[in-house]
N, C-alpha and C positions, 0 to 999 in steps of 0.2 A: 394658551390652548395647546393641548397635545395633538401631534399629527402622527399618523401612521407612516412608517418608512420601511420600505422593502429591504430585506437583508438576504443575500444569497447564502448566508451561513446560519440560518435559522428556519424552522418550518420545513417545508418540502412535503412530498407525497409519499405515502407508504408504497414500498416496492412490491408489486404483485408477484406471486410465485413464478409465473411464466417469464416475467422480465428478469427475475433473479437468475433463473436458469440460463437465459440468453446472455446476460451480462457476465456471468461466471464463465461461460463457454468462450465468449469474445475475449475476455481478459486472459484466460489460459492460452488461447491461440495466439494472441498478440505477444505475450511473454515468450512463448515457445519459438516464435518466428524471430523476434528481435533481441532476446536476452538469453539465448540458449547457453547453458554452461555456467551462468552466473548465479543460479539458485538451484536447490534440489527439489523444492516443491513450493506451491503457492497455497495459501488459505484465504478464501474469500468468504466473509461472513456478512450477513444482513441483519439489520435490526431497525424496524420501522422504515424511515426514509433514508437510512444510512447504509453504506456499503464499506466495509473495512477490508483493506488489502494488506496481507502480510506475506512475507517471503521467508523461507527457511534456507540456510546456507550450509555448505560443507566446509570444514576447516581445510585450508590449503597447506601445502608442505611447510611454508614459512611459519605458520601458526603452530603446526604440529611440532616442529623443531623447537620453537620457543617454549612450549609446554614441557617438552622432554628436558630441555636445559634447566627448567625451573624445578625439575624433579616431580612433576605431576604425573598421575596415571593418565597417559595419553588417550587410551580407549575411553575411559570415564569422562575426561574433559571433552573429547570429540562428541560423545553421545549427548552430553548436556548442551554443547554448542549447537548441535543439530536440532535440538528441540526448542531453542530460543528464537522467537519470531523477530523479524526485522520489519517494523511497521513502515509501510510505503505510503500510506495515506488513507484518507476517508473521503468518500463521495457522498453527496447529498442529492437525492433525486427530486427533480421538478417536472420532467417530462422524459420520454424515452431517449432523446438525444440532448437533454439539457440537464447537466450535472454541475454542481459546484464542487470544489476540491479543497481539502484542508491537508496540508503537509505536516507530517509528524516531526516535531523538533525534539531531538534527544537532549538538548541543552536545558529545556524546562519541562520535558516529558508531557507534552500536550500537542493537540492538533491546532495548527494555526491557519487561518484563511490564506489562500494563495490564488493568484491570478494565473490563468493559462498563458502560455507563451504568446498568444495572440493579443494579450492585454485585456481579455474579457474575463468576467467572473464565471462564465459557463462554457463547457466543452464536453467532449466525449470521454467515456471511461478510459479509452486507450491513450488519449492525450494526458489524462491524469496519471496513468501508470507510468508514462515516460518521465514525468516530473519526479515521482517517487523513486524511480529506478536509479537515481543517482546513488542511492544506498547499495546498489548492486555492483557498483564499479569496483574493479580490482585495485 
C-alpha cells in the first residue's frame, strides 16, 4: 500500500505578487547590509512556488591581471564576466516565513536540498541567502 510522505522539496504554494515584492525587498536589504561590496547586483526571480536568487560579480584586480597575462581582451572578458550569474540558491514557498532551500551545486549543475543551520528543513529567505552567500566569499 502506498503512503503519502511530505517532502519540503516538492510542491509548495504559488507566491502571490505582494509577497514577491516583499521577499525581493527583504533579500536586497539583507544583502546590502551583510554582503556589501561582494556583488554588483542581485537578480531575484519567481516562478510558481519557487524563488531563484542570483548574484552578479565584478572582476577583481587579480582576475583582470590573469586575463591580461593570457592575452585576452580585458574589457570584453570583464563585460562577459559581469553578465554571468552566480546561482546562490532556490527557495520553495510554503508560508510567508516557511521556506525550504536548495543550494546550487556547480559540480553537478543542479539544485540540491539543504538544511538550514538550525538543522531544520524550513527557515527564512534571509537565512537561505546566508547559506548561498558562500559563493560571494573573496
